[in-house]
VOVEXLUM-330726 format. One record per atom (N, C-alpha, C): x, y, z; residue in one letter. Coordinates in steps of 0.001 Angstrom, whole numbers, padded with zeros to 6 digits, always signed. Each point is the difference from the previous one (the first is absolute). Example, Ala and Ser with C-alpha at 12.3 -4.5 7.8 and 13.67 -1.06 7.14 Angstrom:
<sites>
+013190-005690+007800A
-000890+001190+000000A
+000900+001200+000000A
-000350+001050-000720S
+000820+001190+000060S
-000770+001090+000730S
</sites>
This chain:
<sites>
+014786+011928-001820M
-000627+001027+000808M
-000488-000634+001303M
+000202+000687+001090N
-000464-000474+001300N
-001491+000246+000152N
-000655-000911+000710D
-001414+000194+000295D
-000156+001116+001012D
-001084+000747-000132S
-000277+001054+000964S
-000420-000606+001330S
+000014+000793+001021A
-000430-000447+001329A
-001460-000454-000030A
-000828+000666-000791D
-001415-000380-000095D
-000163-001387-000612D
+000764-000288-001050V
-000086-001304-000655V
+000514-001080+000939V
+001092+000259+000685R
+000538-000977+000963R
-001006-000271+001110R
-000662+001045+000483A
-001000-000176+001060A
-001189-000823-000499A
-000455+000265-001214L
-001098-000788-000571L
+000410-001456-000179L
+001237-000222-000423R
+000489-001367-000194R
+000043-000748+001331R
+000445+000674+001051R
+000018-000630+001338R
-001416-000305+000477R
-000911+000926-000211E
-001393-000200+000415E
-000636-001166-000750E
+000238-000064-001300L
-000549-001089-000792L
+000622-001328+000430L
+001287+000017+000337G
+000652-001203+000509G
-000621-000474+001301G
-000333+000931+000873C
-000680-000354+001262C
-001384-000585-000278C
-000692+000560-000985D
-001315-000537-000380D
+000124-001430-000517D
+001043-000241-000793L
+000233-001349-000523L
+000272-000969+001147L
+000848+000399+000916K
+000340-000863+001135K
-001238-000330+000827K
-000821+001012+000260A
-001214-000213+000793A
-000960-000946-000723A
-000161+000187-001307A
-000903-000859-000774A
+000539-001430-000053A
+001306-000135-000155R
+000606-001337-000040R
-000198-000718+001321R
+000240+000704+001090R
-000182-000611+001317R
-001468-000340+000259R
-000896+000883-000400A
-001434-000263+000185A
-000436-001232-000779A
+000656-000255-001127A
-000307-001176-000808A
+000689-001258+000542A
+000845+000190+001012G
+000685-001140+000597G
+001120-000570-000854G
+000596+000851-000836L
+001072-000459-000886L
+001362+000506+000457L
+001005-000803-000254S
+001384+000436+000219S
+000465+000739-001256S
+001149+000631+000093Q
+000564+000654-001178Q
+000309-001029-001086Q
+000475-001156+000395V
+000290-001070-000954V
-001282-000422-000726V
-001068-000200+000745Q
-001257-000427-000602Q
-000548+001049-000962Q
+000046+001266+000404L
-000481+001059-000892L
+000877+000073-001240L
+001291-000131+000180G
+000905-000001-001145G
-000344-001098-000990G
-000254-001186+000510R
-000351-001127-000878R
-001315+000266-000740R
-000962+000569+000692R
-001306+000260-000626R
+000058+001108-001038R
+000991+000873+000112T
+000094+001132-000923T
+001101-000153-001042T
+000859-001001+000178G
+001100-000195-000936G
+001210+000856+000292G
+000085+000502+001229Y
+001134+000820+000406Y
+000748-000687+001144Y
+001245+000385+000192A
+000818-000563+001070A
-000415+000559+001359A
+000267-000764+001048R
-000257+000460+001357R
+000734+001309+000265R
+001207+000118-000507S
+000782+001219+000228S
-000667+001221-000624S
-000665-000180-001133T
-000725+001113-000618T
-001164+000421+000885T
-000763-000968+000485V
-001125+000312+000893V
+000518+000749+001222V
+001078-000478+000586S
+000568+000630+001193S
+000435+001438-000264S
+000716+000199-001096T
+000500+001340-000319T
-001134+000963-000316T
-001035-000501-000679V
-001166+000844-000300V
-000719+000362+001296V
-000157-000965+000900E
-000677+000279+001274E
+000723+001060+000817E
+001300+000081-000152S
+000760+001010+000748S
+000079+001330-000750S
-000586+000044-001196G
-000009+001238-000781G
+001274+000236-000780G
+000836-001015-000098G
+001299+000179-000619G
+000099-000337-001468G
-001079-000433-000627Q
+000080-000395-001405Q
-001227+000468-000749Q
+000238+000562-001164N
-001075+000390-000904N
-000238-001173-000946N
-001192-000538+000019V
-000329-001157-000834V
-001080+000398-001011V
-000113-000775-001083P
-000992+000343-001019P
-001431-000243+000472P
-000901+000587-000703R
-001429-000104+000321R
-000464-001450+000096R
+000552-000873-000854V
-000426-001399+000013V
+000264-000653+001358V
+001026+000412+000709F
+000250-000521+001348F
-001203+000275+000893F
-000481+001237-000029W
-001127+000395+000852W
-001288-000691-000423W
-000184-000161-001310E
-001187-000705-000484E
-000006-001444+000483E
+001160-000651-000074R
+000099-001390+000465R
-000207-000100+001507R
+000521+000972+000742C
-000207-000003+001452C
-001470+000199+000335C
-000662+000936-000673D
-001434+000197+000222D
-000761-001297-000242D
+000351-000691-001074E
-000685-001248-000325E
+000289-001072+001060E
+001258-000153+000379A
+000390-001038+000960A
-000567+000256+001391A
-000137+001272+000354L
-000428+000360+001351L
-001490+000316+000086L
-000674+000050-001138G
-001426+000306+000006G
-000299+001417+000434G
+000856+000938-000383T
-000162+001395+000420T
-000618+000886-001078T
-000657-000627-000968G
-000632+000794-001059G
+001057+000716-000821G
-000062+001324+000008T
+001025+000804-000682T
+000686+000952+000976T
-000068-000316+001279A
+000547+000901+001020A
+001489+000270-000196A
+000776-001039-000225L
+001443+000181-000141L
+000348+000610-001355L
-000676-000430-001039T
+000234+000574-001321T
-000356+001482-000001T
-001070+000355+000699G
-000387+001407+000104G
+001060+000826+000699G
+000610-000557+001035G
+001084+000696+000692G
+001206+000190-000897G
+000265-000980-000829H
+001110+000110-000945H
-000266+001106-001011H
-001253+000131-000432R
-000347+001087-000926R
+000276+001354+000642R
-000283+000134+001299S
+000270+001259+000696S
+001489+000298+000022S
+000804-001030+000214E
+001452+000166+000001E
+000492+000431-001376E
-000517-000636-001062E
+000387+000371-001364E
-000371+001441-000292E
-001200+000394+000412H
-000483+001354-000251H
+000887+001025+000705H
+000341-000243+001243T
+000858+000920+000758T
+001361+000109-000658T
+000541-001120-000449S
+001297-000005-000665S
-000050+000800-001296S
-001060-000155-000776E
-000141+000727-001254E
-000110+001504+000230E
-000712+000386+001028L
-000165+001430+000295L
+001321+000668+000321L
+000924-000768+000554Q
+001256+000578+000444Q
+001127-000182-001004Q
-000287-000613-001138S
+001026-000239-001011S
+000333+001292-000732S
+001281+000327-000137P
+000377+001220-000710P
-000220-000114-001507P
-000345-001182-000475C
-000208-000205-001453C
-001397+000383-000428C
-000913+000270+000925N
-001384+000332-000372N
-000093+001402-000531N
</sites>
């Protein structure tokens, strides 16, 4: 099933938030990837809104970037929007 426009927009917004937090922390994509256990390519694709990653990715990013639960909270919003639009509900 394709993601709705709303879910894609939330994913792009959350990716922009990740990029801003990473840059504010002075980290490269490679460095954030190493701190979270993910590849640089995953960080890059998530920042552009092109990949749906599990909650643990966001939790690790929050921890590595010192953002509290800001990114994990955004991921919860994306999950909620996706669930609301699922025809299986």
